[in-house]
Biopython code that builds the backbone (N, CA, C, O; Angstrom):
import numpy as np
from Bio.PDB.StructureBuilder import StructureBuilder

atoms = [
    (1, "MET", "N", (12.572, 10.258, 5.312)),
    (1, "MET", "CA", (12.360, 9.022, 6.055)),
    (1, "MET", "C", (10.878, 8.865, 6.387)),
    (1, "MET", "O", (10.278, 7.823, 6.125)),
    (2, "HIS", "N", (10.306, 9.901, 6.960)),
    (2, "HIS", "CA", (8.888, 9.840, 7.318)),
    (2, "HIS", "C", (8.033, 9.654, 6.058)),
    (2, "HIS", "O", (7.049, 8.915, 6.071)),
    (3, "TYR", "N", (8.417, 10.325, 4.983)),
    (3, "TYR", "CA", (7.651, 10.213, 3.742)),
    (3, "TYR", "C", (7.697, 8.774, 3.220)),
    (3, "TYR", "O", (6.683, 8.238, 2.773)),
    (4, "ASN", "N", (8.863, 8.163, 3.279)),
    (4, "ASN", "CA", (8.992, 6.783, 2.817)),
    (4, "ASN", "C", (8.147, 5.850, 3.666)),
    (4, "ASN", "O", (7.564, 4.895, 3.152)),
    (5, "LEU", "N", (8.078, 6.117, 4.951)),
    (5, "LEU", "CA", (7.281, 5.275, 5.847)),
    (5, "LEU", "C", (5.802, 5.389, 5.488)),
    (5, "LEU", "O", (5.094, 4.383, 5.432)),
    (6, "VAL", "N", (5.342, 6.599, 5.248)),
    (6, "VAL", "CA", (3.932, 6.804, 4.883)),
    (6, "VAL", "C", (3.627, 6.100, 3.561)),
    (6, "VAL", "O", (2.584, 5.462, 3.416)),
    (7, "TRP", "N", (4.548, 6.222, 2.595)),
    (7, "TRP", "CA", (4.342, 5.578, 1.300)),
    (7, "TRP", "C", (4.292, 4.066, 1.454)),
    (7, "TRP", "O", (3.481, 3.396, 0.814)),
    (8, "PHE", "N", (5.157, 3.533, 2.299)),
    (8, "PHE", "CA", (5.194, 2.090, 2.532)),
    (8, "PHE", "C", (3.891, 1.611, 3.153)),
    (8, "PHE", "O", (3.360, 0.570, 2.765)),
    (9, "ILE", "N", (3.376, 2.367, 4.116)),
    (9, "ILE", "CA", (2.122, 1.993, 4.773)),
    (9, "ILE", "C", (0.969, 2.040, 3.773)),
    (9, "ILE", "O", (0.120, 1.149, 3.753)),
    (10, "ARG", "N", (0.945, 3.072, 2.955)),
    (10, "ARG", "CA", (-0.132, 3.173, 1.958)),
    (10, "ARG", "C", (-0.052, 2.021, 0.968)),
    (10, "ARG", "O", (-1.073, 1.442, 0.595)),
    (11, "LYS", "N", (1.157, 1.692, 0.547)),
    (11, "LYS", "CA", (1.346, 0.596, -0.399)),
    (11, "LYS", "C", (0.855, -0.714, 0.212)),
    (11, "LYS", "O", (0.176, -1.495, -0.454)),
    (12, "CYS", "N", (1.193, -0.951, 1.460)),
    (12, "CYS", "CA", (0.759, -2.183, 2.131)),
    (12, "CYS", "C", (-0.757, -2.182, 2.285)),
    (12, "CYS", "O", (-1.402, -3.217, 2.119)),
    (13, "HIS", "N", (-1.325, -1.020, 2.603)),
    (13, "HIS", "CA", (-2.772, -0.929, 2.783)),
    (13, "HIS", "C", (-3.489, -1.273, 1.473)),
    (13, "HIS", "O", (-4.479, -2.005, 1.475)),
    (14, "ILE", "N", (-2.991, -0.751, 0.375)),
    (14, "ILE", "CA", (-3.604, -1.039, -0.925)),
    (14, "ILE", "C", (-3.464, -2.521, -1.258)),
    (14, "ILE", "O", (-4.398, -3.140, -1.768)),
    (15, "TYR", "N", (-2.289, -3.088, -0.968)),
    (15, "TYR", "CA", (-2.063, -4.504, -1.256)),
    (15, "TYR", "C", (-3.013, -5.385, -0.452)),
    (15, "TYR", "O", (-3.572, -6.347, -0.977)),
    (16, "ILE", "N", (-3.191, -5.053, 0.812)),
    (16, "ILE", "CA", (-4.098, -5.822, 1.672)),
    (16, "ILE", "C", (-5.536, -5.673, 1.176)),
    (16, "ILE", "O", (-6.293, -6.643, 1.144)),
    (17, "TYR", "N", (-5.904, -4.451, 0.792)),
    (17, "TYR", "CA", (-7.261, -4.206, 0.299)),
    (17, "TYR", "C", (-7.539, -5.040, -0.963)),
    (17, "TYR", "O", (-8.600, -5.651, -1.085)),
    (18, "LEU", "N", (-6.582, -5.059, -1.892)),
    (18, "LEU", "CA", (-6.764, -5.834, -3.116)),
    (18, "LEU", "C", (-6.812, -7.327, -2.813)),
    (18, "LEU", "O", (-7.579, -8.063, -3.435)),
    (19, "SER", "N", (-6.011, -7.770, -1.878)),
    (19, "SER", "CA", (-6.005, -9.192, -1.513)),
    (19, "SER", "C", (-7.355, -9.586, -0.926)),
    (19, "SER", "O", (-7.899, -10.636, -1.269)),
    (20, "ASN", "N", (-7.893, -8.758, -0.052)),
    (20, "ASN", "CA", (-9.199, -9.040, 0.544)),
    (20, "ASN", "C", (-10.280, -9.049, -0.537)),
    (20, "ASN", "O", (-11.204, -9.862, -0.492)),
    (21, "TYR", "N", (-10.160, -8.145, -1.504)),
    (21, "TYR", "CA", (-11.145, -8.080, -2.580)),
    (21, "TYR", "C", (-11.093, -9.355, -3.419)),
    (21, "TYR", "O", (-12.136, -9.885, -3.803)),
    (22, "GLN", "N", (-9.900, -9.847, -3.704)),
    (22, "GLN", "CA", (-9.753, -11.090, -4.464)),
    (22, "GLN", "C", (-10.358, -12.256, -3.709)),
    (22, "GLN", "O", (-11.031, -13.100, -4.300)),
    (23, "ILE", "N", (-10.123, -12.309, -2.404)),
    (23, "ILE", "CA", (-10.663, -13.395, -1.591)),
    (23, "ILE", "C", (-12.195, -13.355, -1.627)),
    (23, "ILE", "O", (-12.839, -14.398, -1.738)),
    (24, "LYS", "N", (-12.766, -12.178, -1.536)),
    (24, "LYS", "CA", (-14.226, -12.051, -1.585)),
    (24, "LYS", "C", (-14.754, -12.520, -2.939)),
    (24, "LYS", "O", (-15.795, -13.173, -3.007)),
    (25, "LEU", "N", (-14.048, -12.192, -4.002)),
    (25, "LEU", "CA", (-14.492, -12.641, -5.319)),
    (25, "LEU", "C", (-14.444, -14.159, -5.408)),
    (25, "LEU", "O", (-15.345, -14.781, -5.971)),
    (26, "GLN", "N", (-13.405, -14.749, -4.858)),
    (26, "GLN", "CA", (-13.272, -16.207, -4.905)),
    (26, "GLN", "C", (-14.364, -16.880, -4.081)),
    (26, "GLN", "O", (-14.798, -17.985, -4.405)),
    (27, "ILE", "N", (-14.804, -16.220, -3.025)),
    (27, "ILE", "CA", (-15.846, -16.798, -2.171)),
    (27, "ILE", "C", (-17.219, -16.670, -2.842)),
    (27, "ILE", "O", (-17.999, -17.623, -2.855)),
    (28, "TYR", "N", (-17.504, -15.506, -3.390)),
    (28, "TYR", "CA", (-18.843, -15.254, -3.926)),
    (28, "TYR", "C", (-19.025, -15.794, -5.342)),
    (28, "TYR", "O", (-20.141, -16.126, -5.741)),
    (29, "LEU", "N", (-17.955, -15.881, -6.086)),
    (29, "LEU", "CA", (-18.068, -16.384, -7.451)),
    (29, "LEU", "C", (-17.651, -17.844, -7.502)),
    (29, "LEU", "O", (-16.723, -18.236, -6.793)),
    (30, "PRO", "N", (-18.301, -18.655, -8.310)),
    (30, "PRO", "CA", (-17.951, -20.069, -8.432)),
    (30, "PRO", "C", (-16.639, -20.267, -9.189)),
    (30, "PRO", "O", (-16.201, -21.401, -9.379)),
]
sb = StructureBuilder()
sb.init_structure("model")
sb.init_model(0)
sb.init_chain("A")
sb.init_seg("    ")
for serial, (resi, resn, name, xyz) in enumerate(atoms, 1):
    if name == "N":
        sb.init_residue(resn, " ", resi, " ")
    sb.init_atom(name, np.array(xyz, "f"), 0.0, 1.0, " ", f" {name:<3s}", serial, name[0])
structure = sb.get_structure()
């Protein structure tokens, strides 16, 4: 259970990080 929770948090963290990176690319690139 605890392992699944940690994996879920890491997965969400990576997803948020990639989303923020995409947003930055859209802002800085035309």
